[in-house]
C-alpha positions as a Markdown table, in Angstrom:
| # | Residue | x | y | z |
|---|---|---|---|---|
| 1 | Met | 0.0 | -0.1 | 0.2 |
| 2 | Lys | 3.0 | 2.4 | 0.6 |
| 3 | Ile | 4.5 | 1.7 | -2.6 |
| 4 | Tyr | 1.1 | 2.4 | -4.4 |
| 5 | Phe | 0.9 | 5.7 | -2.6 |
| 6 | Leu | 4.6 | 6.7 | -3.4 |
| 7 | Phe | 4.1 | 6.2 | -6.9 |
| 8 | Ala | 0.6 | 7.7 | -7.1 |
| 9 | Thr | 2.4 | 11.0 | -5.5 |
| 10 | Leu | 5.0 | 10.7 | -7.9 |
| 11 | Leu | 2.7 | 10.5 | -10.9 |
| 12 | Phe | 1.1 | 13.8 | -9.9 |
| 13 | Arg | 4.0 | 15.5 | -9.5 |
| 14 | Leu | 5.6 | 14.5 | -12.8 |
| 15 | Tyr | 2.6 | 15.2 | -14.6 |
| 16 | Thr | 0.2 | 18.2 | -13.8 |
| 17 | Pro | -1.3 | 19.3 | -17.0 |
| 18 | Lys | -3.4 | 22.3 | -16.7 |
| 19 | Tyr | -6.9 | 21.1 | -16.3 |
| 20 | Asn | -10.2 | 23.1 | -15.3 |
| 21 | Phe | -11.5 | 20.4 | -13.0 |
| 22 | Asp | -15.2 | 20.6 | -12.6 |
| 23 | Tyr | -15.7 | 18.6 | -9.3 |
| 24 | Pro | -19.1 | 16.7 | -8.9 |
| 25 | Asp | -21.6 | 18.4 | -6.3 |
| 26 | Val | -21.8 | 16.3 | -3.2 |
| 27 | Arg | -24.7 | 16.5 | -1.0 |
| 28 | Arg | -24.2 | 17.2 | 3.1 |
| 29 | Asp | -26.8 | 15.7 | 5.4 |
| 30 | Glu | -26.9 | 18.0 | 8.1 |
| 31 | Asn | -29.4 | 16.0 | 10.0 |
| 32 | Gln | -26.7 | 13.0 | 10.7 |
| 33 | Val | -25.6 | 13.8 | 13.7 |
| 34 | Glu | -24.2 | 11.3 | 16.5 |
| 35 | Asp | -24.2 | 12.0 | 20.2 |
| 36 | Tyr | -21.0 | 10.4 | 21.8 |
| 37 | His | -21.2 | 10.7 | 25.6 |
| 38 | Gly | -22.8 | 14.1 | 25.4 |
| 39 | Thr | -20.6 | 15.3 | 22.5 |
| 40 | Leu | -22.6 | 16.0 | 19.2 |
| 41 | Val | -20.3 | 15.1 | 16.1 |
| 42 | Lys | -21.9 | 15.8 | 12.6 |
| 43 | Asp | -21.4 | 13.2 | 10.0 |
| 44 | Pro | -22.8 | 14.8 | 6.8 |
| 45 | Tyr | -21.4 | 12.4 | 4.2 |
| 46 | Arg | -22.4 | 9.1 | 5.8 |
| 47 | Trp | -24.7 | 8.4 | 3.1 |
| 48 | Leu | -22.1 | 7.6 | 0.9 |
| 49 | Glu | -21.2 | 4.7 | 3.2 |
| 50 | Asn | -24.6 | 3.0 | 1.3 |
| 51 | Leu | -22.3 | 1.7 | -1.7 |
| 52 | Asp | -25.8 | 0.1 | -3.0 |
| 53 | Ser | -27.5 | 3.5 | -3.2 |
| 54 | Ser | -28.2 | 5.1 | -6.7 |
| 55 | Glu | -27.0 | 8.6 | -5.3 |
| 56 | Thr | -23.7 | 6.8 | -4.2 |
| 57 | Lys | -23.2 | 5.3 | -7.4 |
| 58 | Lys | -24.0 | 8.6 | -9.3 |
| 59 | Phe | -21.3 | 10.3 | -7.4 |
| 60 | Val | -18.8 | 7.7 | -8.0 |
| 61 | Ala | -19.5 | 7.6 | -11.5 |
| 62 | Ala | -18.9 | 11.5 | -11.7 |
| 63 | Gln | -15.5 | 11.0 | -9.9 |
| 64 | Asn | -14.5 | 8.6 | -12.3 |
| 65 | Ala | -15.4 | 10.5 | -15.3 |
| 66 | Leu | -13.4 | 13.4 | -13.9 |
| 67 | Thr | -10.2 | 11.1 | -12.9 |
| 68 | Met | -9.7 | 8.7 | -15.5 |
| 69 | Pro | -9.0 | 11.1 | -18.6 |
| 70 | Tyr | -6.6 | 12.9 | -16.4 |
| 71 | Leu | -4.9 | 9.7 | -15.8 |
| 72 | Arg | -5.0 | 8.1 | -19.2 |
| 73 | Glu | -3.1 | 11.0 | -20.7 |
| 74 | Cys | -0.2 | 10.9 | -18.2 |
| 75 | Pro | 3.0 | 9.6 | -20.2 |
| 76 | His | 4.7 | 8.1 | -17.2 |
| 77 | Arg | 1.6 | 6.0 | -16.1 |
| 78 | Asp | 2.7 | 2.8 | -18.4 |
| 79 | Gly | 6.5 | 3.1 | -16.7 |
| 80 | Ile | 4.9 | 3.2 | -13.2 |
| 81 | Arg | 2.6 | 0.3 | -13.9 |
| 82 | Gln | 5.8 | -2.0 | -14.9 |
| 83 | Ser | 7.7 | -0.8 | -11.8 |
| 84 | Val | 4.9 | -1.5 | -9.4 |
| 85 | Thr | 4.2 | -4.9 | -11.3 |
| 86 | Ser | 7.9 | -5.8 | -10.9 |
| 87 | Leu | 8.2 | -4.6 | -7.3 |
| 88 | Thr | 5.1 | -6.8 | -6.2 |
| 89 | Asn | 5.7 | -9.8 | -8.6 |
| 90 | Tyr | 6.9 | -12.3 | -5.8 |
| 91 | Thr | 5.3 | -15.1 | -3.8 |
| 92 | Lys | 3.5 | -14.1 | -0.8 |
| 93 | Phe | 2.3 | -15.9 | 2.2 |
| 94 | Gly | -0.7 | -15.4 | 4.5 |
| 95 | Ser | -2.1 | -17.1 | 7.7 |
| 96 | Met | -1.0 | -20.6 | 8.3 |
| 97 | Lys | -2.7 | -23.3 | 10.3 |
| 98 | Lys | -2.0 | -26.9 | 11.5 |
| 99 | Lys | -4.6 | -29.2 | 12.2 |
| 100 | Gly | -3.9 | -33.1 | 12.7 |
| 101 | Asn | -1.0 | -33.6 | 10.5 |
| 102 | Arg | -2.0 | -31.5 | 7.8 |
| 103 | Tyr | -0.5 | -27.8 | 7.1 |
| 104 | Phe | -3.2 | -25.1 | 5.9 |
| 105 | Phe | -1.7 | -21.9 | 4.4 |
| 106 | Lys | -3.0 | -19.0 | 2.2 |
| 107 | Gln | -0.5 | -18.1 | -0.6 |
| 108 | Ser | -0.5 | -16.1 | -4.2 |
| 109 | Asn | 1.9 | -16.5 | -7.0 |
| 110 | Gly | 2.4 | -12.4 | -6.7 |
| 111 | Leu | 0.3 | -11.0 | -9.4 |
| 112 | Gln | -3.1 | -12.5 | -8.4 |
| 113 | Asn | -6.2 | -10.4 | -6.7 |
| 114 | Gln | -6.3 | -12.7 | -4.1 |
| 115 | Met | -4.7 | -15.6 | -2.1 |
| 116 | Ser | -5.6 | -19.1 | -2.5 |
| 117 | Leu | -6.0 | -21.7 | 0.4 |
| 118 | Phe | -3.3 | -24.8 | 0.1 |
| 119 | Ile | -2.8 | -27.8 | 1.9 |
| 120 | Gln | 0.3 | -29.7 | 2.7 |
| 121 | Glu | -0.1 | -33.3 | 4.2 |
| 122 | Ser | 3.5 | -33.1 | 5.9 |
| 123 | Leu | 6.1 | -30.3 | 6.5 |
| 124 | Asn | 7.9 | -31.2 | 3.4 |
| 125 | Gly | 5.0 | -32.4 | 1.3 |
| 126 | Glu | 3.7 | -31.1 | -2.1 |
| 127 | Pro | 1.3 | -28.2 | -1.6 |
| 128 | Arg | -2.1 | -29.0 | -3.0 |
| 129 | Leu | -4.6 | -26.4 | -3.9 |
| 130 | Leu | -7.5 | -26.6 | -1.8 |
| 131 | Leu | -9.6 | -23.2 | -2.8 |
| 132 | Asp | -8.8 | -20.5 | -5.2 |
| 133 | Pro | -11.0 | -17.5 | -4.5 |
| 134 | Asn | -9.9 | -15.7 | -8.1 |
| 135 | Lys | -12.3 | -18.2 | -9.9 |
| 136 | Leu | -15.2 | -17.3 | -7.8 |
| 137 | Ser | -16.2 | -13.9 | -9.2 |
| 138 | Pro | -15.5 | -12.4 | -12.8 |
| 139 | Asp | -14.0 | -9.1 | -11.0 |
| 140 | Gly | -11.5 | -11.0 | -8.7 |
| 141 | Thr | -13.0 | -9.5 | -5.8 |
| 142 | Thr | -13.9 | -12.6 | -3.6 |
| 143 | Thr | -11.7 | -13.3 | -0.8 |
| 144 | Ile | -11.1 | -16.0 | 1.8 |
| 145 | Val | -11.3 | -14.0 | 5.0 |
| 146 | Asp | -10.6 | -16.9 | 7.1 |
| 147 | Phe | -10.3 | -20.6 | 7.5 |
| 148 | Asn | -10.5 | -22.7 | 10.3 |
| 149 | Pro | -10.0 | -26.7 | 10.0 |
| 150 | Ser | -11.2 | -29.2 | 12.5 |
| 151 | Glu | -8.9 | -30.4 | 15.3 |
| 152 | Asp | -8.1 | -33.6 | 13.2 |
| 153 | Gly | -7.8 | -31.6 | 9.8 |
| 154 | Lys | -10.4 | -33.6 | 8.2 |
| 155 | Leu | -13.1 | -30.7 | 7.6 |
| 156 | Leu | -12.5 | -26.9 | 7.0 |
| 157 | Ala | -14.8 | -24.1 | 7.6 |
| 158 | Tyr | -13.9 | -21.1 | 5.5 |
| 159 | Lys | -15.3 | -17.5 | 5.3 |
| 160 | Leu | -15.7 | -15.8 | 2.0 |
| 161 | Ser | -16.2 | -11.9 | 1.4 |
| 162 | Glu | -17.2 | -10.2 | -1.6 |
| 163 | Lys | -16.0 | -6.6 | -2.9 |
| 164 | Gly | -14.3 | -6.0 | 0.5 |
| 165 | Ser | -17.5 | -6.2 | 2.5 |
| 166 | Asp | -17.3 | -7.0 | 6.1 |
| 167 | Trp | -20.2 | -9.4 | 5.6 |
| 168 | Val | -19.2 | -12.9 | 5.0 |
| 169 | Arg | -20.5 | -16.1 | 4.1 |
| 170 | Leu | -19.6 | -19.4 | 6.0 |
| 171 | Tyr | -19.0 | -22.6 | 4.1 |
| 172 | Phe | -17.8 | -25.9 | 4.6 |
| 173 | Met | -15.5 | -28.6 | 2.9 |
| 174 | Asn | -14.2 | -32.2 | 3.1 |
| 175 | Val | -10.5 | -31.6 | 3.1 |
| 176 | Glu | -9.8 | -35.1 | 1.9 |
| 177 | Thr | -12.2 | -35.2 | -1.0 |
| 178 | Glu | -12.2 | -31.6 | -1.6 |
| 179 | Glu | -16.2 | -31.9 | -1.8 |
| 180 | Lys | -18.0 | -28.8 | -0.7 |
| 181 | Phe | -21.1 | -29.4 | 1.7 |
| 182 | Thr | -24.2 | -27.2 | 0.8 |
| 183 | Asp | -24.4 | -25.5 | 4.2 |
| 184 | Lys | -24.1 | -21.8 | 3.9 |
| 185 | Met | -24.4 | -19.5 | 6.8 |
| 186 | Asn | -25.6 | -15.9 | 5.9 |
| 187 | Glu | -25.8 | -12.8 | 8.0 |
| 188 | Thr | -22.5 | -13.1 | 9.6 |
| 189 | Lys | -19.5 | -10.8 | 10.4 |
| 190 | Phe | -16.7 | -10.4 | 13.0 |
| 191 | Thr | -17.5 | -14.2 | 13.8 |
| 192 | Arg | -15.2 | -17.0 | 14.7 |
| 193 | Ala | -15.9 | -20.6 | 13.4 |
| 194 | Asp | -15.0 | -23.0 | 16.3 |
| 195 | Trp | -15.4 | -26.7 | 15.7 |
| 196 | Thr | -16.5 | -28.9 | 18.5 |
| 197 | His | -14.1 | -31.9 | 18.8 |
| 198 | Asp | -16.2 | -34.4 | 17.6 |
| 199 | Asn | -16.7 | -32.9 | 14.1 |
| 200 | Gly | -20.2 | -32.4 | 14.7 |
| 201 | Gly | -20.3 | -28.7 | 13.7 |
| 202 | Val | -19.3 | -25.1 | 14.6 |
| 203 | Phe | -20.0 | -22.1 | 17.0 |
| 204 | Tyr | -20.5 | -19.0 | 15.1 |
| 205 | Ser | -22.1 | -15.5 | 15.5 |
| 206 | Lys | -24.6 | -13.9 | 13.1 |
| 207 | Tyr | -26.7 | -10.6 | 13.6 |
| 208 | Phe | -30.4 | -10.2 | 13.8 |
| 209 | Ile | -30.8 | -7.8 | 10.5 |
| 210 | Ile | -33.6 | -5.1 | 10.6 |
| 211 | Lys | -35.1 | -4.1 | 7.3 |
| 212 | Lys | -34.9 | -0.4 | 6.6 |
| 213 | Asn | -37.8 | 0.7 | 4.3 |
| 214 | Thr | -35.6 | 2.5 | 1.8 |
| 215 | Glu | -35.7 | 2.2 | -2.0 |
| 216 | Asn | -31.9 | 2.4 | -2.4 |
| 217 | Leu | -31.1 | -0.3 | 0.0 |
| 218 | Thr | -30.7 | -3.6 | -2.0 |
| 219 | Asp | -28.6 | -6.0 | 0.7 |
| 220 | Thr | -27.8 | -6.4 | 4.1 |
| 221 | Glu | -24.5 | -4.2 | 3.4 |
| 222 | Ser | -27.0 | -1.2 | 3.7 |
| 223 | Glu | -29.2 | -2.3 | 6.6 |
| 224 | Glu | -28.8 | -2.1 | 10.2 |
| 225 | Thr | -27.1 | -4.7 | 12.3 |
| 226 | Trp | -28.1 | -5.2 | 15.7 |
| 227 | Lys | -28.1 | -7.9 | 18.5 |
| 228 | Gln | -25.4 | -10.3 | 17.5 |
| 229 | Gln | -26.2 | -14.0 | 18.6 |
| 230 | Leu | -24.2 | -16.9 | 19.2 |
| 231 | Tyr | -25.6 | -20.2 | 17.2 |
| 232 | Tyr | -24.5 | -23.7 | 17.1 |
| 233 | His | -24.5 | -25.2 | 13.3 |
| 234 | Arg | -24.5 | -28.8 | 12.8 |
| 235 | Leu | -22.8 | -29.9 | 9.8 |
| 236 | Gly | -25.2 | -31.4 | 6.9 |
| 237 | Thr | -28.3 | -29.0 | 8.6 |
| 238 | Asn | -29.8 | -25.7 | 7.2 |
| 239 | Gln | -29.1 | -22.6 | 8.9 |
| 240 | Asp | -32.7 | -22.0 | 10.2 |
| 241 | Glu | -32.2 | -25.1 | 12.5 |
| 242 | Asp | -29.2 | -23.9 | 14.3 |
| 243 | Ile | -29.5 | -23.7 | 17.8 |
| 244 | Leu | -29.1 | -20.5 | 19.8 |
| 245 | Val | -26.4 | -20.6 | 22.4 |
| 246 | Val | -26.2 | -17.1 | 23.5 |
| 247 | Glu | -27.9 | -13.5 | 23.1 |
| 248 | Phe | -28.0 | -10.4 | 25.3 |
| 249 | Pro | -31.4 | -9.0 | 24.3 |
| 250 | Asp | -31.1 | -5.9 | 26.9 |
| 251 | Asn | -27.6 | -5.0 | 25.2 |
| 252 | Pro | -28.8 | -5.3 | 21.6 |
| 253 | Lys | -25.1 | -3.3 | 20.5 |
| 254 | Trp | -22.7 | -6.0 | 22.3 |
| 255 | Ser | -21.2 | -8.3 | 20.2 |
| 256 | Cys | -20.3 | -12.0 | 21.2 |
| 257 | Asn | -18.3 | -14.6 | 20.2 |
| 258 | Gly | -18.0 | -18.0 | 21.4 |
| 259 | Glu | -14.4 | -20.0 | 21.6 |
| 260 | Val | -14.1 | -23.6 | 22.2 |
| 261 | Ser | -11.2 | -24.5 | 24.7 |
| 262 | His | -8.1 | -26.5 | 23.7 |
| 263 | Asp | -9.5 | -29.6 | 25.7 |
| 264 | Gly | -12.9 | -29.5 | 23.8 |
| 265 | Lys | -14.7 | -29.3 | 27.3 |
| 266 | Tyr | -16.0 | -25.7 | 27.6 |
| 267 | Leu | -17.2 | -23.0 | 25.5 |
| 268 | Met | -15.9 | -19.5 | 26.3 |
| 269 | Val | -18.3 | -16.7 | 25.7 |
| 270 | Tyr | -16.9 | -13.4 | 25.1 |
| 271 | Ala | -19.3 | -10.3 | 25.0 |
| 272 | Glu | -17.9 | -7.1 | 23.9 |
| 273 | Asp | -19.2 | -3.4 | 24.2 |
| 274 | Glu | -18.2 | -0.6 | 21.5 |
| 275 | Leu | -15.1 | 0.5 | 23.7 |
| 276 | Gly | -13.4 | -3.0 | 23.5 |
| 277 | Pro | -13.1 | -4.4 | 27.0 |
| 278 | Val | -15.0 | -7.9 | 27.5 |
| 279 | Leu | -16.9 | -9.9 | 29.7 |
| 280 | Ile | -16.3 | -13.7 | 29.9 |
| 281 | His | -18.9 | -16.4 | 30.5 |
| 282 | Tyr | -18.2 | -20.1 | 30.0 |
| 283 | Ile | -20.6 | -23.2 | 29.1 |
| 284 | Asn | -20.0 | -26.7 | 29.9 |
| 285 | Leu | -19.4 | -28.1 | 26.4 |
| 286 | Val | -19.9 | -31.8 | 27.2 |
| 287 | Glu | -23.4 | -31.7 | 28.7 |
| 288 | Phe | -24.6 | -29.1 | 26.0 |
| 289 | Leu | -23.6 | -31.6 | 23.0 |
| 290 | Lys | -25.7 | -34.4 | 25.0 |
| 291 | Ile | -28.8 | -32.5 | 24.9 |
| 292 | Leu | -28.4 | -29.7 | 22.2 |
| 293 | Gln | -30.9 | -27.4 | 24.1 |
| 294 | Pro | -31.0 | -23.6 | 23.1 |
| 295 | Met | -29.7 | -21.2 | 25.8 |
| 296 | Pro | -27.6 | -23.5 | 27.9 |
| 297 | Thr | -26.9 | -22.4 | 31.2 |
| 298 | Met | -24.0 | -19.7 | 31.2 |
| 299 | Ile | -21.6 | -19.0 | 34.1 |
| 300 | Pro | -19.7 | -16.0 | 34.4 |
| 301 | Ile | -16.3 | -15.5 | 35.0 |
| 302 | Val | -15.6 | -11.8 | 34.3 |
| 303 | Glu | -18.5 | -9.7 | 34.8 |
| 304 | Asn | -17.4 | -6.1 | 34.3 |
| 305 | Phe | -16.2 | -4.0 | 31.1 |
| 306 | Glu | -12.6 | -3.3 | 32.6 |
| 307 | Ala | -10.2 | -4.7 | 30.3 |
| 308 | Glu | -9.3 | -6.7 | 27.2 |
| 309 | Tyr | -8.7 | -10.8 | 27.6 |
| 310 | Tyr | -7.1 | -13.4 | 25.3 |
| 311 | Tyr | -7.5 | -17.0 | 26.0 |
| 312 | Val | -4.2 | -18.7 | 26.0 |
| 313 | Thr | -4.6 | -22.3 | 27.4 |
| 314 | Asn | -6.1 | -24.2 | 30.3 |
| 315 | Asp | -6.0 | -27.4 | 32.5 |
| 316 | Asp | -9.5 | -28.5 | 33.1 |
| 317 | Lys | -10.8 | -25.3 | 34.7 |
| 318 | Phe | -7.7 | -23.4 | 35.4 |
| 319 | Phe | -7.5 | -20.8 | 32.7 |
| 320 | Leu | -4.6 | -18.5 | 31.5 |
| 321 | Tyr | -5.5 | -15.2 | 29.9 |
| 322 | Leu | -3.5 | -12.6 | 28.5 |
| 323 | Thr | -4.8 | -9.6 | 29.8 |
| 324 | Asn | -4.2 | -5.8 | 30.5 |
| 325 | Lys | -6.3 | -5.2 | 33.6 |
| 326 | Asp | -4.2 | -3.2 | 35.8 |
| 327 | Ala | -1.4 | -3.7 | 33.4 |
| 328 | Pro | -0.7 | -1.5 | 30.4 |
| 329 | Asn | 2.1 | -3.6 | 29.4 |
| 330 | Trp | 0.0 | -7.0 | 29.5 |
| 331 | Lys | 0.5 | -9.7 | 31.8 |
| 332 | Ile | -0.8 | -13.4 | 31.9 |
| 333 | Val | -3.3 | -14.3 | 34.8 |
| 334 | Gly | -4.3 | -17.9 | 36.0 |
| 335 | Ile | -8.1 | -18.1 | 36.7 |
| 336 | Asn | -10.0 | -21.1 | 38.3 |
| 337 | Phe | -13.3 | -21.2 | 36.8 |
| 338 | Asp | -14.5 | -22.7 | 40.1 |
| 339 | Asn | -13.6 | -19.8 | 42.1 |
| 340 | Pro | -13.4 | -16.7 | 39.3 |
| 341 | Gln | -13.3 | -13.6 | 41.5 |
| 342 | Asp | -10.4 | -11.6 | 40.6 |
| 343 | Leu | -9.1 | -11.5 | 44.2 |
| 344 | Phe | -8.2 | -15.2 | 43.8 |
| 345 | Trp | -6.5 | -15.0 | 40.1 |
| 346 | Glu | -2.7 | -15.9 | 40.0 |
| 347 | Glu | -0.2 | -14.1 | 38.3 |
| 348 | Val | 1.4 | -16.3 | 36.0 |
| 349 | Ile | 3.8 | -14.0 | 33.9 |
| 350 | Pro | 4.1 | -10.5 | 35.5 |
| 351 | Glu | 3.6 | -7.5 | 33.7 |
| 352 | Asp | 7.2 | -6.1 | 32.4 |
| 353 | Pro | 7.6 | -2.4 | 33.2 |
| 354 | Lys | 9.6 | -1.9 | 29.9 |
| 355 | Phe | 8.5 | -4.7 | 27.3 |
| 356 | Val | 4.9 | -4.9 | 26.1 |
| 357 | Leu | 3.7 | -8.5 | 26.0 |
| 358 | Glu | 2.1 | -8.8 | 22.5 |
| 359 | Trp | 1.1 | -12.4 | 22.5 |
| 360 | Ala | 1.5 | -15.7 | 24.1 |
| 361 | Val | 0.8 | -19.2 | 22.7 |
| 362 | Pro | 1.1 | -22.7 | 24.3 |
| 363 | Val | 3.2 | -25.4 | 22.9 |
| 364 | Asn | 5.0 | -28.5 | 23.3 |
| 365 | His | 2.4 | -29.4 | 26.3 |
| 366 | Asn | 4.0 | -27.3 | 29.1 |
| 367 | Lys | 5.5 | -24.3 | 27.5 |
| 368 | Leu | 4.8 | -20.8 | 26.4 |
| 369 | Val | 6.1 | -19.0 | 23.3 |
| 370 | Leu | 5.8 | -15.3 | 24.2 |
| 371 | Ser | 6.6 | -12.1 | 22.2 |
| 372 | Tyr | 7.7 | -8.9 | 23.9 |
| 373 | Leu | 7.9 | -5.7 | 22.3 |
| 374 | Lys | 10.2 | -2.6 | 22.9 |
| 375 | Asp | 11.2 | 0.3 | 20.3 |
| 376 | Val | 9.4 | -1.5 | 17.6 |
| 377 | Lys | 11.7 | -4.4 | 18.2 |
| 378 | Ser | 10.2 | -7.8 | 19.0 |
| 379 | Thr | 11.9 | -10.6 | 21.4 |
| 380 | Ile | 10.6 | -14.2 | 21.1 |
| 381 | Gln | 10.7 | -15.9 | 24.5 |
| 382 | Ile | 10.1 | -19.6 | 25.6 |
| 383 | Arg | 8.9 | -19.9 | 29.1 |
| 384 | Ser | 7.5 | -22.7 | 31.2 |
| 385 | Leu | 3.7 | -23.0 | 31.1 |
| 386 | Asp | 3.8 | -21.9 | 35.0 |
| 387 | Gly | 6.0 | -18.9 | 33.9 |
| 388 | Lys | 8.9 | -19.9 | 36.5 |
| 389 | Asp | 11.2 | -20.8 | 33.9 |
| 390 | Thr | 13.1 | -19.1 | 30.7 |
| 391 | Phe | 14.6 | -21.5 | 28.3 |
| 392 | Ala | 15.6 | -19.4 | 25.4 |
| 393 | Thr | 15.3 | -15.9 | 24.2 |
| 394 | Tyr | 15.4 | -14.9 | 20.3 |
| 395 | Pro | 15.7 | -10.9 | 19.7 |
| 396 | Met | 14.3 | -10.1 | 16.2 |
| 397 | Asp | 15.1 | -7.4 | 13.8 |
| 398 | Pro | 12.7 | -4.1 | 14.0 |
| 399 | Gly | 9.4 | -5.1 | 12.6 |
| 400 | Thr | 6.3 | -6.9 | 13.6 |
| 401 | Thr | 5.8 | -10.4 | 14.7 |
| 402 | Tyr | 2.7 | -12.4 | 15.2 |
| 403 | Gly | 1.8 | -16.3 | 16.2 |
| 404 | Leu | 0.3 | -18.3 | 13.3 |
| 405 | Tyr | -1.5 | -20.6 | 15.3 |
| 406 | Arg | -1.6 | -22.4 | 18.6 |
| 407 | Lys | -1.8 | -26.3 | 19.2 |
| 408 | Arg | -0.7 | -26.9 | 22.7 |
| 409 | Asp | 0.4 | -30.7 | 22.3 |
| 410 | Asp | 2.3 | -29.9 | 19.2 |
| 411 | Thr | 6.2 | -30.1 | 19.2 |
| 412 | Glu | 6.7 | -27.4 | 16.6 |
| 413 | Phe | 5.4 | -23.7 | 16.5 |
| 414 | Phe | 5.4 | -21.2 | 13.5 |
| 415 | Phe | 5.5 | -17.4 | 13.8 |
| 416 | Ala | 5.7 | -14.7 | 11.2 |
| 417 | Tyr | 7.9 | -11.8 | 10.8 |
| 418 | Glu | 7.8 | -8.7 | 8.6 |
| 419 | Ser | 8.8 | -5.0 | 8.2 |
| 420 | Val | 8.8 | -2.2 | 6.1 |
| 421 | Leu | 11.8 | -3.4 | 4.2 |
| 422 | Thr | 11.3 | -7.3 | 4.5 |
| 423 | Pro | 8.3 | -9.3 | 3.1 |
| 424 | Lys | 6.7 | -11.6 | 5.4 |
| 425 | Arg | 8.8 | -14.7 | 6.6 |
| 426 | Val | 7.6 | -17.6 | 8.5 |
| 427 | Tyr | 9.7 | -19.1 | 11.2 |
| 428 | Arg | 9.7 | -22.7 | 12.6 |
| 429 | Leu | 10.7 | -23.3 | 16.2 |
| 430 | Asp | 11.3 | -27.1 | 16.6 |
| 431 | Phe | 10.8 | -28.4 | 20.0 |
| 432 | Thr | 12.5 | -31.8 | 19.5 |
| 433 | Glu | 15.8 | -30.0 | 19.2 |
| 434 | His | 17.0 | -28.6 | 22.4 |
| 435 | Glu | 17.2 | -24.5 | 22.3 |
| 436 | Lys | 17.7 | -24.3 | 18.4 |
| 437 | Ser | 17.3 | -21.2 | 17.0 |
| 438 | Pro | 14.1 | -20.4 | 14.9 |
| 439 | Ser | 14.7 | -21.6 | 11.3 |
| 440 | Val | 12.8 | -20.2 | 8.2 |
| 441 | Ser | 10.4 | -22.7 | 7.0 |
| 442 | Tyr | 9.4 | -20.6 | 4.0 |
| 443 | His | 9.5 | -17.1 | 3.2 |
C-alpha cells in the first residue's frame, strides 16, 4: 500500500497538465449527527457509506469521469505500472494453521488479486490447492477472509467476502475429497467458527438484521445490524435449524463470540461493548452436546467491562488469559473457573515495566512462546507454562511478529515476521531439538 501511494504521488508530481476540474457536487446531510457521551458530532457524508444506493453510484461515476481522462493522458503511467508490477511480483504467504498432521496456508503467486488456500500433508509435502477464490467472481473481489480446520484436519470451515465487505458467508468442505457441503451461513461478520472436537459442527455468530424501508437499500450491507447472537450449527443441516446458544437481548449493541477450549470441554463466551473491553462466561460443552438445547446455562467469569482478555490455554478449569487488567504492558493471569473472583487470580507472567507482552501461545504441552515488544523490536521468549523458567530468548530485527496458530500438544510452532523493508517470513520453532534458534520454514 505504501508503494502504491508513493507512486501515485510521484505520478501527480511528474504530470500536472493544466486542467479545469469541474468537481461533482456532493450533498451534505446536516441531519446526520451522533451523540458521543454528550458531544454531538456531525457526519454529513454518512450516506456515501451506502455503496448500493443510486445516489452513491452516481457520485462515484462522476468522480471516475473526472479522474480517468486525467490519468489516461499521463505519459509516465505505463512506466510506473511496470515498476509497481515488478516490485509486487513475488510469492506472498498469508495465514497458516496446522490441524492433525496437515498444514493449511494462504498463498498467491504475486500478481493474483486474492490469496488461494493450500494444504500440505506433511511439512515437506507437495502443496495441494484447496480453494482458489480468484475463480469465484469475474472481477476477482471474492476473498478468503479466514479459515478454520477441524481438530483432526479432516473438515474445513471457511469465510468468503465479496467486494471488500465486512459481511461474510460461512462454508464447509471435506478436506480429503474437496467436496463442498451445501451448508451456508448468512448474515455473519466479525465471527469465529470454532469446531466441536467431534466434528459435529461449529459455533458462529450472526446478526439480527433490521430491514429499512428505503428504496436504495438492496442488501444487508445497507441494512442496520443489531443483536449479534451466538449459534451452534450442526454440519449437514440448514441455517434455520441452528441452535441459539447465547444472546444479550437487553444489550443489543454488544457483540458476542464463542471459543472452544483446547481440551474441547468448555465454550468460552465473550461479550464486547463498543469500547473494546470484554465480559467472559463459559458453558459446559460436554453437557451441551448431550442435549443440544437452546440457551444452555452460562456461568460468569468476568462480569465488568474493565479490560481485554485473550485465551491462552487451560488445564481443566484453570485457565490462562493474556490481559491488560491493571497492566498496560499486559500480563498472563490464571483463573480458576470454580472460584473466578479476581481476588483469587494467580499472576503467572507478571507485567514487564519496559516491554509490552504482545501475544502468548502454548506449545509442546508445558511451554509458552511469548512475544515482547520494545522500540519496534520484538523478542521471542520460550517460558515454562507456569512462568517460572525461561528456556530461550530470540531477539528479532525491527518489525512485527505474530503467532500463526496455537496447538498446545504440538512439538513445533510457527510465527511470522515482517517489516517495511522485509516481506513476510515464516519461522518454525522445533521443540524436539533443544534450544535451537528459529529456522526459516518458508518466506
